[in-house]
matplotlib code that plots the C-alpha trace (Angstrom):
import matplotlib.pyplot as plt

x = [6.5, 9.7, 11.8, 12.0, 10.7, 7.8, 9.2, 12.9, 15.0, 12.2, 14.7, 17.8, 17.8, 21.1, 18.6, 16.4, 17.1, 18.2, 14.9, 13.0, 12.0, 13.5, 12.7, 14.7, 13.9, 14.6, 15.8, 12.9, 14.0, 11.6, 10.0, 12.1, 9.1, 5.6, 5.5, 7.6, 3.9, 1.5, 2.5, 2.2, -0.4, -4.0, -4.1, -2.4, -3.8, -1.4, -2.4, -0.5, -3.1, -5.5, -4.7, -4.4, -7.8, -9.1, -10.5, -8.0, -7.0, -3.2, -2.9, -0.4, 3.1, 3.1, -1.1, -0.3, 2.5, 0.9, -1.5, 0.7, 0.5, 3.9, 3.0, 1.4, -1.8, -4.7, -8.6, -11.0, -12.8, -16.3, -14.4, -14.6, -16.8, -18.8, -16.5, -14.2, -16.0, -17.0, -17.9, -18.7, -22.6, -22.9, -21.7, -24.4, -26.9, -25.7, -22.8, -19.8, -17.4, -14.3, -12.2, -9.8, -11.4, -13.2, -10.2, -7.9, -10.6, -10.5, -7.0, -6.3, -8.9, -7.5, -3.9, -5.8, -7.7, -4.2, -1.9, -4.4, -4.6, -3.0, -1.7, 0.0, -0.3, -4.1, -4.0, -7.3, -9.4, -12.7, -12.0, -15.3, -16.4, -18.9, -19.3, -22.3, -23.5, -23.6, -27.4, -28.6, -30.4, -28.2, -26.7, -25.3, -22.7, -23.6, -21.7, -20.1, -17.1, -14.3, -11.8, -7.8, -5.8, -2.3, -0.5, 1.9, 2.1, 3.1, 6.9, 6.5, 6.4, 3.8, 0.8, -2.1, -6.0, -8.9, -12.3, -15.5, -17.0, -18.0, -16.3, -13.4]
y = [40.4, 41.0, 39.2, 42.0, 40.8, 42.4, 43.4, 45.0, 42.8, 39.6, 38.0, 38.5, 38.1, 40.9, 43.6, 43.5, 46.9, 46.2, 46.3, 43.8, 40.7, 37.7, 34.0, 31.3, 28.0, 26.1, 22.8, 20.1, 17.6, 14.7, 12.9, 10.3, 8.8, 8.9, 9.3, 12.8, 14.0, 13.1, 12.1, 9.2, 7.2, 7.0, 2.9, 0.1, -3.3, -5.4, -8.0, -10.5, -9.1, -9.8, -13.5, -14.1, -12.5, -14.7, -11.9, -13.4, -17.6, -17.7, -20.3, -22.2, -21.6, -24.6, -25.1, -20.9, -22.5, -25.3, -22.7, -20.9, -17.6, -17.0, -14.6, -14.9, -15.4, -14.7, -15.3, -13.0, -15.1, -13.9, -15.1, -18.0, -19.0, -18.3, -20.1, -22.4, -24.1, -27.3, -29.1, -33.6, -32.3, -30.5, -32.9, -35.6, -32.6, -31.6, -33.1, -34.9, -31.7, -31.1, -27.6, -29.2, -29.0, -25.9, -23.9, -24.6, -24.0, -20.0, -20.6, -21.6, -19.3, -16.7, -17.3, -17.3, -14.0, -11.9, -14.1, -12.5, -9.7, -7.1, -4.3, -5.7, -2.2, -3.4, -4.8, -5.3, -7.6, -9.6, -13.2, -15.4, -18.6, -21.3, -23.0, -24.8, -22.3, -24.0, -23.9, -27.3, -27.9, -26.9, -29.1, -26.9, -24.6, -20.6, -17.8, -16.1, -13.0, -12.3, -9.8, -10.8, -7.6, -7.3, -4.8, -4.2, -6.6, -6.0, -4.5, -3.7, -6.8, -7.6, -10.1, -11.3, -11.0, -12.1, -11.5, -11.1, -8.8, -5.8, -6.1, -3.8]
z = [-42.4, -40.4, -38.1, -35.3, -32.3, -31.3, -27.4, -28.1, -25.9, -25.9, -28.5, -26.9, -22.8, -22.7, -23.9, -20.9, -18.8, -15.0, -13.3, -16.3, -13.7, -14.4, -13.8, -13.2, -12.3, -8.9, -9.1, -8.2, -6.1, -6.2, -2.7, -2.3, -0.7, -0.2, 3.5, 2.5, 0.5, 2.5, 5.4, 8.3, 6.9, 9.0, 9.1, 6.8, 5.9, 4.4, 1.8, 4.3, 6.9, 5.4, 4.4, 8.0, 8.1, 6.1, 3.6, 0.8, 0.0, -0.4, -3.5, -3.2, -5.5, -7.1, -8.3, -9.3, -11.1, -12.8, -15.0, -15.6, -13.4, -12.2, -9.8, -6.1, -6.5, -3.8, -4.4, -2.2, 0.1, -1.5, -5.2, -3.0, -2.2, -5.7, -7.6, -6.3, -2.7, -3.1, -0.2, -0.1, 0.4, -2.4, -4.2, -3.1, -3.7, -7.2, -8.8, -8.9, -8.7, -6.2, -4.9, -7.0, -10.4, -9.6, -7.9, -11.3, -13.7, -11.7, -12.3, -15.7, -17.2, -15.6, -17.2, -20.7, -20.2, -18.8, -21.9, -24.2, -23.2, -26.3, -24.3, -21.3, -18.9, -18.9, -14.7, -14.1, -16.9, -16.5, -16.7, -17.5, -16.3, -16.3, -12.8, -11.0, -8.1, -5.3, -4.4, -3.8, -7.2, -10.4, -12.5, -15.3, -15.4, -16.2, -16.6, -14.0, -14.6, -12.2, -12.4, -12.2, -10.8, -11.1, -8.2, -6.2, -3.0, 0.5, -1.1, -4.4, -5.5, -8.6, -7.0, -8.7, -7.1, -8.1, -6.8, -7.4, -9.9, -8.6, -5.4, -4.7]

ax = plt.figure().add_subplot(projection="3d")
ax.plot(x, y, z, "-o")
ax.set_aspect("equal")
plt.show()
């Protein structure tokens, strides 16, 4: 075996001929914004707009904190309707419950699931719940699943959104 390179000059750029191709990396300037890369957005639908439109229900910060959640929390309207919503008529037809207790269950179980995750880089995870469905007849809790997702809010701050399993 020899230490001699296959091509004379390959190991020593000073020995390359004058007409040899030389490559020098140009400095790359990172994009300053996504707009610089992709152009102006076609449409923007913010979290604030979703809350204003009723697509998201914002949870008061003091209630979320009491359940151990430090991020701003919102539930999708369908997650609220299926897991939290309860009226006096529902109590008369089915069993005694209220929205405050049902919301607490969702928030508490979400907090437990977030604290139990083994990898804090996991930002989307299922949360198993047992709740009485609003079907005018059930009296026993049934298992269901929601999804908790930590993402960026309107200003890049972390926020928590709880949605129905299978809902985007």
